[in-house]
N, C-alpha and C positions, 0 to 999 in steps of 0.2 A: 432272399426274401420268402414270405410266407404267403400262401393263398389258402382263404377261408372260404370253403363251399358251404353256403348257407341257406337257409329258407327264413323269410320274415317270421318272428315269434316263435320257432322251433328251439329246440334245446341248444341250436348253435348261437342263441342269443347270449347265452352266458358265456362261451369262448370269445363272442364280438366284444363283449364287454372287457374280458380280461385281456385282449388284445389292444384295446384301446387304453388300458391301465399302464401295459407295459411299455407302451410308446414304440414299439417294435414296427418296422415298415411291413406291411401286409396288404394284399390285393383281395377284397371281398369279391366273392363270384357266386351270382344269385342262382340257386336251383329251387324254383318255385315248385313246392310239393303239391299246390292247388291244381298247377297245371300239369302235373306228371313229368315235369322235368327230370325227375329223379330215376324215372322208369326207362330212360333212354338208354340205347346199347353204348354211346358215349361214356354216360355217367357210370354205367356198370364197369367200365374200366378202371374207373377212379375208386369205387367201391363197390364191390360185387354184391353185397347186400342192400345197396341202393338207398341209402339213408344218409341224412346230413345228423352232425357236422362231418366235415374232412378237412382236415389240414394238410396241405402239400408243402414240401420243403425237400431240397437237395434229393429229387427223384423217390421221395419217400411219401407215403399216403397214411396217415395217423386218424383213426376212427374212434368214435365214443366220445363223448362230451367229456366225461371224468378223466379219461387217460389224456385227452388233449390239455385239459386244465392243469393237471398235474406236471405234464410236458414243460408247460408254459411258466411255471414255478422257477425255471432256471434264470428268467431274466429279472430285471429290478421290479420292484413293487411286489415282491413274493408275500402272499397272504396265509401259508401254513404257519401256524402259531409254534413257537419255541417252546412253549410248555407242553410236555408228552402227553399230558390226559387230554388236553384240550385239542392239541394235534389229533390225537385217535378219535376223539368226539367229532371234529369234523370230517375225518375220513367216513365215520360212523355214518353219519348225516347224508353223506353225498352219496355213500352207498345205497342208504334207504330211497332218496330220490330217485336213483337209476334201476333199482330192482323191485322196487315195490310200487312207489307212486307213480311213476312211468308205465308201469305196468297195468295199473288201474285205469290211467286215462287211455291207453290202449284198448283195453276190455270194454272201457265207455264208448268209444267213438269207432272202433273196428272190431267188433264181436267175431266178425267174419274170419279172422285170423284163427279163431280157436274152434270153430265148428260152421259145418253148412247149413246146419238146422236151424231155420229162421225162428222157431220158437225158442230154442235153448238160446240163440242169440241175444233175445230179449231179457231174458233171464241174466244172463252174463252182463249184459249192460246195466241191469236194475242192480244186482251185486254189488258192480264196480262202484256204481254212484253211492251207495251206502257206505262203503269203505272209504270213498272218498271224502263224504261228509266227516266221516270219523277222523281222519287224516287232519283236515283242515281245522276241526275242532282243536285237535291235539296242538297244532300249529299255532292257531289263536293264543292258547295258553303261554306257548314258549315265546312267542315273539313279545309278549308283554313283560318278560324277565329283564333283558339288557336292551341297551341301544340297537344292537343287530342281533342276529338269529341266537347266537351261541354266545357271544361276549360282548363288551363295550366296544370293542374294537372290531374292524370290518375282517372277516376271513373268507377264504375262497368259498366256503359252504354257501355265501350272502349270493355271490355270484349266479351260483348252480341254481339256487332255490327260485331266483327271479322270473323264468320263463315258466316255472309250475305255478308259481302264484298268478301269473296272467290267465293262463289256462283255468285255473280255478275260479277266479274271478268272473270268467265268460261262460263256464259251464256248469258251477255248482253254486244255485241261487244263495244259498246260505251264505256264502264267502263274501257276497256284496255287502251284509251287515256285520263283519267282523270288524271291530274298530283297531284293535292291536295291528291284525294285518294290515289293513288300510294305511295306518299311521307309519307302519315299518316301510311300505312301499313307497311312501311319499318322501321317506327319508333317503332309501336307494335312489329315488328319482332326481334327488339333487346332486348326486356324484356326478362329476364331469365325465367318466368315464361310460357310465349308464346312458347321460345325455347324447353323446357322441353315438353309442352303439344304436341306439334308438333313431337317432337321424339317418344313420347308415340303412338300417332296414326300413325305414319311413313306416314306422309303427308308434302308435300311443305307449304310455307307462301301463295302464290297466287294461289294454285290449278291449277299448270301447271307441 
């Protein structure tokens, strides 16, 4: 059986949704980032970099949301497309979420990771906000093209995008006025696996 170390609303939400979709047995293990649970010596033994998600199974600890999502594709209800071009597109967008969008939220909320100079920290956060606005404007255009993000059929990228949309809705004022994004999130919110994952984490669909 799997154990998922998660914090409500973090990137681990995507893994929570995926686990619900697969129907495999797993135990959700709360690691509350707001309370600093991830900074304890016990959790450092689970993940030395002290971040969620972590998926534990058979004495293994798998980290990074994208890696875990891909690992779980071996179970039923796989969402990587058979079409090779769309398959590559899904991986491209998931890499963008992990390597670009996530880093901009880190710069917005935790600029101290990048410098100890408080004046420069403010500049880093401001620049990150401008990049986030541009990224969500791009997403708004993309989300109006298909039923889901990249196709009329659900893909693995949709699960991974959900936590970032919740963050954007909370942190980037403009996002609250993006109609295509709002309609897209409402569609995701009707999926049984999303409903179940939100119930496990005791959070709302749009972080409000």
